[in-house]
N, C-alpha and C positions, 0 to 999 in steps of 0.2 A: 314356108316359106322356099324350098324348092318347088312347091308347085306352082307357088304363085311365080317363079322366077325371077326374085329378088333377095335383095341381103338389105337388114337392116339392125333398128336400135331400138330401147327400150324406156325411152324418157317419154314416158303418157301425158305429162302433166305438162310440156312443153309445147305450143303450137308452132309455125312456121315460122323456122329461128331465121329467113332471107326478111323478114320485116320486124327483128328483134335487135336491142341492143343488148351487148355481153349482160349489163344489168340486170333486164328485162329476164333474159334466159335465166339467170343466179337467182333472180326471185323466184319465177314458176319452179324451177327446183326446190328450194329453201318449203316454200309451201308447202309440200308433201311433209316436212319434218326430216328430212333427210342430213346428215354431215356431209362436210367434208365437198361443200358446193361449190368452189371453183375447182376443186381436181372433177367434177362431174360434168362441168361445163364445159372443161377441156375434151373432154371424151365424145359430147357429143361434137363440139365445133371439129373434133379430127375426122370424126364422119363425114360431117357436110363441106371441109372447106381442103383436107389432104387425102382424100380417095378421090380417085379419076378415073375414067373409062380405060381399060385397058389394065384395069391393076387388077393382081392377083390376091384371091382372097383363100385362107383356109381358116375354118370353122372348126374349133375343135367339138368333138359331142362325147362330153366323159361319160354320158349314162350309156351309151351305146359301144366303146371305145374305139371311135374312128375320129377320122377327118376327116371333112369334105372341101370341097377343092371347087371353085365358082371362076368366074371371071368380070370382071363389072363391064357392063353395056349401057349406063344411064347415066346422066345427073342425078346429083342429090331430087328429093322430093317429097313435099309431106301431104300425108292422107289421111282427110279426115274419116273418110273408111277405111280402116287397117286390114290388110289381106290377113295378119293374125291379131288379134286382140292385144292393146297394149303400143303395138309397134308401126307407128304415124311417120316416122322416119326413114325413107326408104331408097333405094338404089336398084334398078332392073340389075340382073346378072343372070349370065349363063353358068348354069350348076354343073358342071364337069363329070364329078364323081367322087367317087371316096376314097380313103389310103386306112389300112390297117397300120394302126398308131404301136402296134408289137413289133413291128418291123424293124430289123437290124441299123436300117441305114437312118432309119429316120431317131434312133434313140436319142443323139447330141444334139437335134431340136428341137426335144419336147420340153424343155429347162424353160425356153424365151416363149415358148408357143403357149404353155400354160398361166405364162403371167397375168391375174385378171386384167380388165380393161375393157373399155367398149372396141379399141381400136390399135393394136399394137404393131408399129410396122414391122415385115419379116427382111430379116437380115437373109444376105447373099439371095436378091433376087434374080439373077442370072442362074445362079445354082436351083432354084425350086425351079424355074422355068424349065431347065435341062432334065429336070427329074422328073415333072408332072407331063412335059411333051414324048418321052423317052416310053411312058407307061401307058398300059391299056387302062382306063382306069373301069370299075363297075360303078354302075350310074343306079342296078336294082338297090335298095334298102338294103343292108345287108345284114346277116340274121343277128336276132336279139345273143349278146354273149352273158347279161345277166340276170338274171330271173330270182325273185322272191324265197328266201332260202326255207326250205319245205317242213314243215310243222311238226314236230317228234310224236312217234306213234303215241298213245296213251296206253299204260299197262294194264289188263286185259283183269277184271275182277276173277276169273277163276284160276287166272295165272299160279301156277304152285309157285308157294313162299317158298325161299332159301334154306335149307337145313345145314346147322349149326355139327359139325361132326369133330366130335371130341380127337382130337390126335392120341393116338397111343404112345404113354409113357417109354421115353426110352429103354433099355435093360442098365443095369448100373453095371459101372465101370469096373473092370477086374482091377482087383486090388496088385501093384507093381511088385514084382520081386523084390525081397529086398537080398541085394548080396552077402554070399558067406564066406570064411576063409576059415581055412585051420587056425588053429591056435600056435603056436611056437611055444609052447610051453609043455609040462610035462602031461597036462589033461586029455590032449589029445581027440577034443573036440571043435566042431566045427562052430564060429561066432559071427554074426554079424559086425562086418566092419565098423559100424558107431560104437563100439563100444569096445574095440580089440586098443591098447595104445601100445604102441611099442610092438605090434604084432602079440602082446601077451593077452590074455581074458581077463574079467575080474577074481577070478580064483586063482590063478597062476600068479596073480600078481599082487595077490593077500588082501584083497582092499576087504 
């Protein structure tokens, strides 16, 4: 569409709406088997009736992660030979360039820009005109930001297999030393504190 100098919407099943009633437009959309026919008809008619010469248009490009800016220069036209297949409903436009949607000043605007729909009215029109007018927009196509993930390399058939190495058993823990104290009786021997009662060993107690 940039190369053709146009903006467009893709209602391939609908002819020139200027010679159709609302019911005829809805019937043409319904013939494709789509649901929400009234909503779809409203989207198309907004492009036909609510877009005007001089309007600023922001077109999100989710694949390349950028926003393209254009300005409407002509009225609605239905082209039997569409510049892009399926996009017969057109308006001429001057494509001014693109914006990087990751720029901080754009972040709080993305919420309503990314709403689905053929035509969504921009809020703060004067703000947008000031922002676009104060920047030099690049017009060349931005470099691709996303590419399909690379395939994981296959394991080589000759690659050595990992060997399982048994860890050496840790040395046995040293037994804890038992505290020993001198018996308070006439034996004069040291005993474990666990066997002393009242400071006397079993021998001195006469057990």
